[in-house]
PAPAFI-171273 format. One line per field, with one value per atom (N, C-alpha, C): atom name; residue in one letter; x, z, y; residue number from 0; chain. Coordinates in nm, 3 decimals, padded with zeros to 5 digits, m for minus. Atoms other than C-alpha are relative to their C-alpha. Layout:
<atoms>
site <- CA, ...
code <- a, ...
x <- X, ...
z <- Z, ...
y <- Y, ...
pos <- NUM, ...
unit <- A, ...
</atoms>
This chain:
<atoms>
site <- N, CA, C, N, CA, C, N, CA, C, N, CA, C, N, CA, C, N, CA, C, N, CA, C, N, CA, C, N, CA, C, N, CA, C, N, CA, C, N, CA, C, N, CA, C, N, CA, C, N, CA, C, N, CA, C, N, CA, C, N, CA, C, N, CA, C, N, CA, C, N, CA, C, N, CA, C, N, CA, C, N, CA, C, N, CA, C, N, CA, C, N, CA, C, N, CA, C, N, CA, C, N, CA, C, N, CA, C, N, CA, C, N, CA, C, N, CA, C, N, CA, C, N, CA, C, N, CA, C, N, CA, C, N, CA, C, N, CA, C, N, CA, C, N, CA, C, N, CA, C, N, CA, C, N, CA, C, N, CA, C, N, CA, C, N, CA, C, N, CA, C, N, CA, C, N, CA, C, N, CA, C, N, CA, C, N, CA, C, N, CA, C, N, CA, C, N, CA, C, N, CA, C, N, CA, C, N, CA, C, N, CA, C, N, CA, C, N, CA, C, N, CA, C, N, CA, C, N, CA, C, N, CA, C, N, CA, C, N, CA, C, N, CA, C, N, CA, C, N, CA, C, N, CA, C, N, CA, C, N, CA, C, N, CA, C, N, CA, C, N, CA, C, N, CA, C, N, CA, C, N, CA, C, N, CA, C, N, CA, C, N, CA, C, N, CA, C, N, CA, C, N, CA, C, N, CA, C, N, CA, C, N, CA, C, N, CA, C, N, CA, C, N, CA, C, N, CA, C, N, CA, C, N, CA, C, N, CA, C, N, CA, C, N, CA, C, N, CA, C, N, CA, C, N, CA, C, N, CA, C, N, CA, C
code <- m, m, m, a, a, a, h, h, h, n, n, n, k, k, k, a, a, a, m, m, m, w, w, w, d, d, d, t, t, t, c, c, c, g, g, g, k, k, k, l, l, l, w, w, w, k, k, k, d, d, d, l, l, l, g, g, g, v, v, v, r, r, r, i, i, i, i, i, i, c, c, c, i, i, i, s, s, s, v, v, v, d, d, d, n, n, n, a, a, a, k, k, k, d, d, d, k, k, k, l, l, l, i, i, i, t, t, t, h, h, h, v, v, v, n, n, n, s, s, s, k, k, k, k, k, k, w, w, w, n, n, n, n, n, n, g, g, g, l, l, l, e, e, e, h, h, h, f, f, f, q, q, q, i, i, i, q, q, q, s, s, s, p, p, p, g, g, g, v, v, v, m, m, m, k, k, k, q, q, q, f, f, f, g, g, g, i, i, i, n, n, n, g, g, g, v, v, v, p, p, p, h, h, h, v, v, v, m, m, m, l, l, l, v, v, v, d, d, d, k, k, k, e, e, e, g, g, g, h, h, h, i, i, i, v, v, v, f, f, f, k, k, k, g, g, g, h, h, h, p, p, p, s, s, s, m, m, m, r, r, r, q, q, q, d, d, d, l, l, l, e, e, e, g, g, g, d, d, d, i, i, i, m, m, m, k, k, k, l, l, l, a, a, a, k, k, k, g, g, g, e, e, e, k, k, k, l, l, l, s, s, s
x <- 00.087, m03.864, m00.095, 00.106, m04.163, m00.005, m00.052, m04.023, m00.008, m00.034, m03.958, m00.151, 00.147, m04.319, m00.090, 00.104, m04.483, 00.019, m00.043, m04.264, m00.065, 00.019, m04.334, m00.183, 00.127, m04.736, m00.035, 00.015, m04.717, 00.022, m00.052, m04.507, 00.029, m00.008, m04.493, 00.019, 00.054, m04.689, 00.109, m00.089, m04.487, 00.156, m00.105, m04.154, 00.045, 00.007, m04.234, 00.042, m00.009, m04.257, 00.090, m00.126, m03.938, 00.095, m00.089, m03.730, 00.066, m00.065, m03.706, m00.045, m00.076, m03.599, m00.010, m00.033, m03.630, 00.019, m00.042, m03.414, 00.035, m00.010, m03.396, 00.071, m00.086, m03.100, 00.013, m00.006, m03.111, 00.155, m00.114, m02.763, m00.004, 00.004, m02.877, m00.085, 00.070, m03.149, 00.034, 00.013, m03.142, m00.109, 00.059, m03.315, m00.191, 00.123, m03.631, m00.074, 00.015, m03.667, m00.071, 00.031, m03.671, m00.120, 00.117, m03.909, m00.160, 00.145, m04.167, m00.044, 00.042, m04.107, m00.042, 00.056, m04.158, m00.095, 00.104, m04.451, m00.085, 00.055, m04.577, m00.052, 00.020, m04.538, m00.083, 00.049, m04.681, 00.110, m00.111, m04.354, 00.053, m00.030, m04.336, m00.096, 00.054, m04.540, 00.078, m00.025, m04.353, 00.137, m00.118, m04.023, 00.073, m00.079, m03.684, 00.063, m00.088, m03.556, 00.080, m00.092, m03.248, 00.084, m00.069, m03.069, 00.189, m00.144, m02.690, 00.040, m00.037, m02.553, 00.140, m00.126, m02.167, 00.078, m00.100, m01.873, 00.039, m00.062, m01.765, m00.069, 00.043, m02.038, m00.044, 00.061, m02.144, 00.142, m00.133, m01.741, 00.008, m00.046, m01.751, m00.075, 00.093, m02.020, m00.001, 00.013, m01.939, m00.094, 00.128, m02.216, 00.042, m00.075, m02.137, m00.106, 00.144, m02.529, m00.090, 00.144, m02.878, m00.111, 00.034, m03.088, 00.128, m00.113, m02.834, m00.067, 00.050, m02.931, 00.116, m00.097, m02.747, m00.102, 00.044, m02.882, 00.110, m00.062, m02.791, m00.044, 00.045, m02.820, m00.033, 00.023, m02.902, 00.059, m00.135, m02.543, 00.085, m00.028, m02.539, 00.133, m00.091, m02.304, m00.087, 00.009, m02.316, m00.079, 00.017, m02.449, m00.017, 00.058, m02.555, 00.031, m00.032, m02.445, m00.004, 00.013, m02.560, m00.119, 00.114, m02.856, m00.117, 00.098, m03.193, m00.056, 00.022, m03.212, 00.053, m00.086, m02.947, m00.041, 00.043, m03.134, m00.105, 00.158, m03.410, m00.117, 00.103, m03.604, 00.029, 00.004, m03.601, m00.057, 00.052, m03.832, 00.023, m00.048, m03.738, 00.094, m00.123, m03.389, m00.049, 00.027, m03.550, m00.038, 00.076, m03.749, 00.073, m00.109, m03.482, 00.102, m00.083, m03.249, m00.124, 00.091, m03.546, 00.006, m00.031, m03.520, 00.114, m00.128, m03.176, 00.067, m00.062, m03.099, 00.084, m00.135, m02.800, m00.070, 00.043, m02.852, 00.073, m00.171, m02.677, 00.038
z <- m00.091, m17.336, m00.025, 00.016, m17.493, m00.121, 00.151, m17.816, 00.082, m00.093, m17.545, 00.033, m00.086, m17.390, m00.128, 00.145, m17.735, m00.067, 00.022, m17.843, 00.074, m00.059, m17.538, 00.002, 00.016, m17.586, m00.045, 00.169, m17.939, 00.028, 00.010, m17.876, 00.115, m00.148, m17.513, 00.047, 00.038, m17.495, m00.046, 00.026, m17.729, 00.052, m00.035, m17.634, 00.153, m00.141, m17.265, m00.024, 00.035, m17.398, m00.039, 00.052, m17.570, 00.077, m00.103, m17.259, m00.071, 00.034, m17.418, 00.126, m00.105, m17.172, m00.045, 00.042, m17.217, 00.110, m00.111, m16.971, m00.008, 00.019, m16.919, 00.135, m00.109, m16.755, m00.017, m00.012, m16.631, 00.036, m00.013, m16.608, 00.012, m00.021, m16.532, 00.058, m00.091, m16.295, 00.148, m00.158, m15.924, 00.013, 00.027, m15.848, 00.061, 00.006, m15.711, m00.061, 00.130, m15.961, m00.101, 00.136, m16.220, 00.037, 00.010, m16.037, m00.017, 00.039, m16.046, m00.113, 00.125, m16.404, m00.055, 00.080, m16.490, 00.020, m00.073, m16.251, m00.102, 00.098, m16.444, m00.117, 00.133, m16.775, m00.038, 00.018, m16.697, m00.065, 00.106, m16.852, 00.142, m00.069, m16.566, 00.001, m00.024, m16.667, m00.129, 00.112, m16.873, m00.016, 00.027, m16.890, 00.119, m00.128, m16.634, 00.035, m00.012, m16.481, 00.091, m00.073, m16.334, m00.030, m00.024, m16.206, 00.035, m00.016, m16.244, 00.020, m00.075, m16.059, 00.037, m00.061, m16.082, m00.127, 00.077, m16.241, m00.129, 00.122, m16.578, m00.061, 00.000, m16.609, m00.196, 00.127, m16.971, m00.062, 00.057, m17.062, 00.012, m00.069, m16.884, m00.132, 00.082, m17.137, m00.135, 00.078, m17.417, m00.086, 00.022, m17.449, m00.032, 00.058, m17.671, 00.018, m00.023, m17.598, 00.014, m00.048, m17.538, m00.092, m00.037, m17.626, m00.045, 00.031, m17.645, m00.018, 00.000, m17.723, m00.010, 00.039, m17.689, m00.009, 00.037, m17.824, 00.072, m00.010, m17.697, m00.050, 00.059, m17.836, 00.143, m00.116, m17.665, 00.100, m00.028, m17.609, 00.129, m00.075, m17.398, m00.082, 00.077, m17.651, m00.093, 00.052, m17.705, m00.187, 00.173, m18.114, m00.050, 00.081, m18.149, 00.115, m00.084, m17.974, m00.061, 00.097, m18.062, 00.006, m00.003, m18.131, m00.051, 00.051, m18.187, m00.157, 00.117, m18.521, m00.105, 00.070, m18.633, m00.076, 00.077, m18.698, m00.050, 00.042, m18.938, 00.058, m00.080, m18.784, 00.108, m00.131, m18.409, 00.026, m00.053, m18.348, m00.042, 00.100, m18.624, 00.082, m00.050, m18.473, 00.120, m00.146, m18.127, m00.023, m00.004, m18.239, m00.092, 00.040, m18.455, 00.102, m00.141, m18.151, 00.085, m00.079, m17.975, m00.026, 00.028, m18.189, m00.028, m00.013, m18.165, m00.156, 00.130, m18.539, 00.036, 00.013, m18.645, m00.032, 00.067, m18.697, m00.144, 00.124, m19.051, 00.000
y <- 00.057, m08.282, m00.054, 00.025, m08.252, m00.081, 00.077, m08.434, m00.150, 00.147, m08.748, m00.027, 00.045, m08.741, m00.038, 00.028, m08.703, m00.146, 00.141, m09.008, m00.141, 00.098, m09.210, m00.014, m00.002, m09.097, m00.099, 00.057, m09.247, m00.138, 00.109, m09.553, m00.056, 00.063, m09.620, m00.121, 00.094, m09.901, m00.140, 00.084, m10.088, m00.047, m00.050, m09.949, m00.094, 00.034, m10.067, m00.168, 00.112, m10.422, m00.075, 00.006, m10.392, 00.002, m00.048, m10.264, 00.075, m00.167, m09.917, 00.084, m00.095, m09.660, 00.139, m00.136, m09.267, 00.065, m00.029, m09.177, 00.197, m00.123, m08.749, 00.070, m00.043, m08.606, 00.158, m00.135, m08.273, 00.085, m00.072, m08.072, 00.169, m00.126, m07.694, 00.041, m00.093, m07.680, m00.121, 00.037, m07.774, m00.125, 00.098, m08.108, 00.084, m00.053, m07.911, 00.044, m00.079, m07.679, m00.074, 00.078, m07.971, m00.100, 00.038, m08.167, 00.077, m00.090, m07.856, m00.004, 00.005, m07.818, m00.142, 00.150, m08.186, m00.018, 00.005, m08.218, 00.106, m00.061, m07.901, m00.003, 00.044, m08.018, m00.147, 00.092, m08.309, m00.129, 00.085, m08.499, m00.113, 00.108, m08.754, m00.140, 00.116, m09.041, m00.069, 00.108, m09.308, 00.068, m00.057, m09.094, m00.007, m00.040, m09.110, 00.104, m00.125, m08.798, m00.005, 00.000, m08.774, 00.139, m00.142, m08.419, m00.030, 00.030, m08.416, 00.140, m00.156, m08.097, m00.002, m00.015, m08.112, 00.095, m00.086, m07.880, m00.117, 00.062, m08.052, m00.126, 00.112, m08.307, m00.017, m00.011, m08.197, m00.050, 00.001, m08.220, m00.175, 00.177, m08.623, m00.057, 00.073, m08.716, 00.079, m00.052, m08.521, 00.057, m00.094, m08.315, 00.145, m00.115, m07.984, 00.097, m00.068, m07.860, m00.063, 00.050, m07.927, 00.062, 00.125, m08.112, m00.065, 00.107, m08.387, m00.186, 00.171, m08.758, m00.097, 00.105, m09.106, m00.099, 00.108, m09.384, m00.137, 00.121, m09.729, m00.119, 00.130, m10.072, m00.110, 00.104, m10.401, m00.033, 00.018, m10.444, 00.098, m00.135, m10.121, 00.064, m00.108, m09.936, 00.065, m00.118, m09.569, 00.009, 00.017, m09.598, 00.127, m00.128, m09.221, 00.088, m00.116, m08.906, 00.121, m00.149, m08.552, 00.036, m00.057, m08.351, m00.087, 00.101, m08.523, 00.033, m00.054, m08.312, m00.095, 00.079, m08.532, m00.158, 00.114, m08.822, m00.001, m00.033, m08.814, m00.103, 00.061, m09.064, m00.065, 00.023, m09.063, m00.168, 00.081, m09.329, m00.095, 00.099, m09.523, m00.064, 00.024, m09.558, m00.070, 00.080, m09.668, m00.111, 00.089, m09.912, m00.122, 00.063, m10.070, m00.053, 00.053, m10.088, m00.047, 00.090, m10.232, m00.102, 00.138, m10.502, m00.078, 00.057, m10.571, 00.009, 00.004, m10.436, 00.108, m00.086, m10.229, 00.127, m00.107, m09.858, 00.042, m00.011, m09.773, 00.169
pos <- 0, 0, 0, 1, 1, 1, 2, 2, 2, 3, 3, 3, 4, 4, 4, 5, 5, 5, 6, 6, 6, 7, 7, 7, 8, 8, 8, 9, 9, 9, 10, 10, 10, 11, 11, 11, 12, 12, 12, 13, 13, 13, 14, 14, 14, 15, 15, 15, 16, 16, 16, 17, 17, 17, 18, 18, 18, 19, 19, 19, 20, 20, 20, 21, 21, 21, 22, 22, 22, 23, 23, 23, 24, 24, 24, 25, 25, 25, 26, 26, 26, 27, 27, 27, 28, 28, 28, 29, 29, 29, 30, 30, 30, 31, 31, 31, 32, 32, 32, 33, 33, 33, 34, 34, 34, 35, 35, 35, 36, 36, 36, 37, 37, 37, 38, 38, 38, 39, 39, 39, 40, 40, 40, 41, 41, 41, 42, 42, 42, 43, 43, 43, 44, 44, 44, 45, 45, 45, 46, 46, 46, 47, 47, 47, 48, 48, 48, 49, 49, 49, 50, 50, 50, 51, 51, 51, 52, 52, 52, 53, 53, 53, 54, 54, 54, 55, 55, 55, 56, 56, 56, 57, 57, 57, 58, 58, 58, 59, 59, 59, 60, 60, 60, 61, 61, 61, 62, 62, 62, 63, 63, 63, 64, 64, 64, 65, 65, 65, 66, 66, 66, 67, 67, 67, 68, 68, 68, 69, 69, 69, 70, 70, 70, 71, 71, 71, 72, 72, 72, 73, 73, 73, 74, 74, 74, 75, 75, 75, 76, 76, 76, 77, 77, 77, 78, 78, 78, 79, 79, 79, 80, 80, 80, 81, 81, 81, 82, 82, 82, 83, 83, 83, 84, 84, 84, 85, 85, 85, 86, 86, 86, 87, 87, 87, 88, 88, 88, 89, 89, 89, 90, 90, 90, 91, 91, 91, 92, 92, 92, 93, 93, 93, 94, 94, 94, 95, 95, 95, 96, 96, 96, 97, 97, 97, 98, 98, 98, 99, 99, 99, 100, 100, 100, 101, 101, 101, 102, 102, 102, 103, 103, 103
unit <- A, A, A, A, A, A, A, A, A, A, A, A, A, A, A, A, A, A, A, A, A, A, A, A, A, A, A, A, A, A, A, A, A, A, A, A, A, A, A, A, A, A, A, A, A, A, A, A, A, A, A, A, A, A, A, A, A, A, A, A, A, A, A, A, A, A, A, A, A, A, A, A, A, A, A, A, A, A, A, A, A, A, A, A, A, A, A, A, A, A, A, A, A, A, A, A, A, A, A, A, A, A, A, A, A, A, A, A, A, A, A, A, A, A, A, A, A, A, A, A, A, A, A, A, A, A, A, A, A, A, A, A, A, A, A, A, A, A, A, A, A, A, A, A, A, A, A, A, A, A, A, A, A, A, A, A, A, A, A, A, A, A, A, A, A, A, A, A, A, A, A, A, A, A, A, A, A, A, A, A, A, A, A, A, A, A, A, A, A, A, A, A, A, A, A, A, A, A, A, A, A, A, A, A, A, A, A, A, A, A, A, A, A, A, A, A, A, A, A, A, A, A, A, A, A, A, A, A, A, A, A, A, A, A, A, A, A, A, A, A, A, A, A, A, A, A, A, A, A, A, A, A, A, A, A, A, A, A, A, A, A, A, A, A, A, A, A, A, A, A, A, A, A, A, A, A, A, A, A, A, A, A, A, A, A, A, A, A, A, A, A, A, A, A, A, A, A, A, A, A, A, A, A, A, A, A, A, A, A, A, A, A
</atoms>
């Protein structure tokens, strides 16, 4: 989550104009704990947060562990799923997708 905030602090102004959204989903905390945690870390500016508390939600979304990232192109297709460290240049990938380019 801290990395998401750092990316948004660096690129958020440009990304917002390009329609980029960073959506953070918590699958392990109750809603009130999530709100407290997000506010205490100041992760609430520019990032969108959702909490899903449902058995099997990780399986439904194909999540094998956390953190987990999904990159979605302009057509709404998921073009990458996995640990963020699996992408060498996550910020660059987001910029390419925002411009309508394909990832290699």
